[in-house]
Backbone as numpy.savetxt, mean C-alpha at the origin, in Angstrom:
# Nx Ny Nz CAx CAy CAz Cx Cy Cz
-3.95 -32.93 -19.80 -4.88 -31.63 -19.82 -3.85 -30.37 -19.93
-4.21 -29.42 -20.69 -3.27 -28.22 -20.59 -4.14 -27.38 -20.49
-3.83 -26.81 -19.04 -4.31 -25.38 -18.66 -3.36 -23.80 -18.94
-3.99 -23.05 -19.62 -2.44 -22.27 -19.98 -3.07 -21.09 -18.89
-4.04 -21.38 -17.83 -4.86 -20.08 -17.03 -3.68 -20.01 -16.12
-3.49 -19.01 -15.59 -2.41 -19.24 -14.17 -2.60 -19.06 -12.97
-1.81 -19.68 -12.10 -2.39 -20.28 -11.07 -2.07 -19.76 -9.94
-0.90 -18.88 -10.13 -0.37 -18.23 -9.02 0.37 -16.86 -9.96
0.76 -15.35 -9.07 1.51 -14.66 -9.59 0.67 -13.40 -10.04
0.42 -12.78 -10.83 -0.01 -11.29 -10.85 -1.60 -11.67 -11.52
-2.54 -11.29 -10.98 -3.96 -11.16 -11.64 -3.99 -10.89 -12.39
-4.68 -11.68 -13.35 -5.42 -11.70 -14.79 -6.59 -11.82 -14.93
-7.19 -11.06 -16.32 -8.19 -10.87 -16.84 -9.34 -12.14 -16.15
-8.98 -13.38 -16.54 -9.40 -14.22 -16.08 -9.73 -14.50 -14.13
-8.80 -13.88 -13.56 -8.73 -14.83 -12.41 -8.58 -13.00 -11.59
-9.60 -12.68 -10.87 -9.55 -11.69 -10.54 -8.69 -11.50 -8.27
-8.13 -10.59 -8.33 -7.41 -10.32 -7.15 -7.90 -10.56 -6.01
-7.28 -11.10 -5.46 -7.20 -11.69 -3.76 -8.22 -10.42 -3.59
-8.84 -11.71 -2.56 -9.20 -10.58 -1.75 -8.65 -9.78 -0.41
-9.12 -9.26 0.00 -8.60 -8.36 1.20 -8.82 -8.57 2.08
-7.87 -8.78 3.53 -8.21 -9.46 4.67 -8.34 -7.92 5.81
-9.07 -8.41 6.91 -9.04 -7.34 8.13 -7.31 -6.62 8.29
-6.58 -7.31 8.39 -5.44 -7.30 8.90 -5.08 -6.38 7.33
-4.69 -7.10 6.32 -4.90 -6.24 5.77 -5.03 -4.65 5.20
-6.08 -4.44 5.71 -6.87 -3.31 5.49 -6.52 -2.16 6.83
-6.20 -3.06 7.89 -5.70 -2.06 9.03 -4.22 -1.72 8.61
-3.59 -2.69 8.17 -2.15 -2.14 7.67 -1.91 -1.11 6.28
-2.43 -1.38 5.84 -2.98 -0.72 4.71 -3.17 1.53 5.66
-4.56 1.74 6.78 -4.62 2.41 6.98 -3.24 2.97 7.79
-2.63 2.02 8.62 -1.39 2.61 9.16 -0.47 2.89 8.19
-0.18 2.63 7.21 0.90 3.41 6.09 0.25 4.69 5.70
-1.01 4.47 5.70 -1.78 6.04 5.36 -1.34 7.15 6.12
-1.99 6.65 7.68 -1.34 7.40 8.84 -0.19 7.76 8.86
0.72 7.05 8.75 2.19 7.27 8.36 2.51 8.72 7.63
2.00 7.96 6.46 2.17 9.66 5.40 1.83 10.38 4.98
0.66 10.39 6.16 -0.36 12.31 6.05 1.41 12.47 7.20
1.43 11.80 8.51 2.35 12.57 8.94 4.03 13.02 8.84
3.73 12.09 7.58 5.03 12.39 7.11 5.00 13.73 6.38
3.71 14.20 5.83 3.65 15.43 5.59 3.04 14.94 3.30
2.77 13.65 3.75 2.71 13.11 1.76 1.28 13.52 1.57
0.16 13.67 2.85 -0.59 13.12 2.05 -1.59 14.55 3.07
-2.59 15.45 2.44 -3.08 16.33 3.41 -4.51 15.49 4.13
-4.67 16.41 4.79 -5.94 15.47 5.80 -7.13 15.13 5.37
-7.38 15.61 4.27 -8.50 15.43 3.51 -8.14 13.96 2.56
-7.09 14.05 2.42 -6.14 12.96 1.55 -7.07 12.02 2.43
-5.84 11.59 2.92 -5.89 10.90 4.16 -7.29 10.34 4.69
-8.43 10.94 4.78 -10.04 10.77 5.43 -10.04 9.76 3.83
-10.11 10.54 2.58 -10.79 9.63 1.36 -10.07 8.46 1.60
-8.25 8.40 1.64 -8.28 7.29 1.43 -8.55 6.24 2.38
-8.67 6.45 3.62 -8.90 5.27 4.93 -10.24 5.09 4.62
-10.83 6.02 3.80 -12.31 5.50 3.09 -12.70 4.34 2.39
-11.69 4.29 1.67 -11.62 3.56 0.42 -10.68 2.24 0.66
-9.90 2.53 1.75 -9.01 1.10 2.43 -9.98 0.30 3.11
-10.58 0.98 4.12 -11.84 0.03 4.90 -12.94 -0.27 3.87
-13.03 -0.13 2.45 -13.98 -0.67 1.83 -13.46 -1.47 0.33
-11.98 -1.19 0.54 -11.46 -2.50 -0.42 -11.66 -3.83 -0.55
-11.98 -4.36 -1.66 -12.25 -5.76 -1.94 -11.55 -6.56 -2.25
-10.17 -6.16 -2.97 -8.83 -6.58 -2.77 -7.92 -6.27 -2.65
-7.01 -7.01 -2.42 -5.68 -6.26 -2.12 -4.57 -5.31 -3.62
-5.06 -6.02 -4.76 -4.95 -4.96 -5.92 -5.72 -3.66 -4.92
-6.54 -3.01 -4.74 -7.11 -2.06 -4.88 -6.49 -1.40 -3.09
-6.06 -1.58 -2.10 -5.32 -1.50 -1.50 -3.85 -0.97 -1.58
-3.01 -1.48 -2.66 -1.34 -1.74 -3.13 -2.00 0.19 -4.07
-2.86 0.08 -4.67 -3.17 1.00 -5.17 -3.33 2.45 -4.75
-3.26 2.47 -3.14 -3.90 3.58 -2.48 -2.61 4.30 -1.44
-1.86 3.02 -1.63 -0.72 3.33 -1.08 0.80 3.57 -2.06
0.51 3.01 -2.98 1.57 3.47 -4.19 2.17 4.84 -4.50
1.66 6.03 -4.36 2.23 7.08 -4.61 2.83 7.72 -2.68
2.82 6.99 -1.54 3.15 6.82 -0.38 4.55 6.08 0.49
4.57 5.55 -0.28 5.43 4.34 0.37 6.66 4.34 -0.69
7.90 4.82 0.71 9.01 4.75 -0.18 10.06 3.22 0.01
10.06 3.01 -0.94 10.85 1.92 -0.99 12.08 1.43 -0.35
12.48 0.61 0.68 13.25 0.27 1.25 14.37 0.77 0.78
15.29 0.46 -0.49 16.50 0.86 -0.63 16.86 2.75 -0.75
15.40 3.13 -0.59 15.43 4.84 -0.32 15.46 5.32 -0.15
14.93 4.41 1.81 15.03 5.13 2.98 16.38 5.57 3.57
16.30 6.55 3.81 17.57 6.98 4.51 17.80 7.13 6.05
18.94 6.83 6.34 19.27 6.19 7.73 19.10 8.05 8.38
18.56 7.71 9.70 17.52 8.71 10.60 19.34 10.00 11.03
20.44 8.99 11.03 20.76 10.04 11.63 21.52 10.81 10.27
21.45 10.58 8.63 21.53 11.29 7.90 20.26 11.90 7.33
19.34 12.00 8.02 18.05 12.81 7.72 18.63 14.23 8.76
18.85 13.69 9.94 19.69 14.53 11.23 20.42 15.69 10.92
21.30 15.47 9.69 22.68 16.01 9.67 23.75 14.85 9.82
23.72 14.20 9.98 24.71 13.15 10.66 25.40 12.18 10.28
26.23 11.64 10.27 27.02 10.85 9.70 27.68 9.66 10.07
26.90 8.66 9.92 27.31 7.42 10.96 28.51 6.73 10.82
């Protein structure tokens, strides 16, 4: 039997995205709150995104909500460098 449909990996047109869990929604909400605290979002943007996060049906939607406010690990500057000190 030859089935070309994906089993794992990225969602496809034929296979929907993984449903979001309550824990994933909470993690996304925390990321958004942290982003607002860093000045990446306004209070209004935070409120809109929190509403969207708590009603997001799938992980893809959650990822979309934080895509423009999440700093990848390799781009993070050590705290001492941010304060003008080099360790």
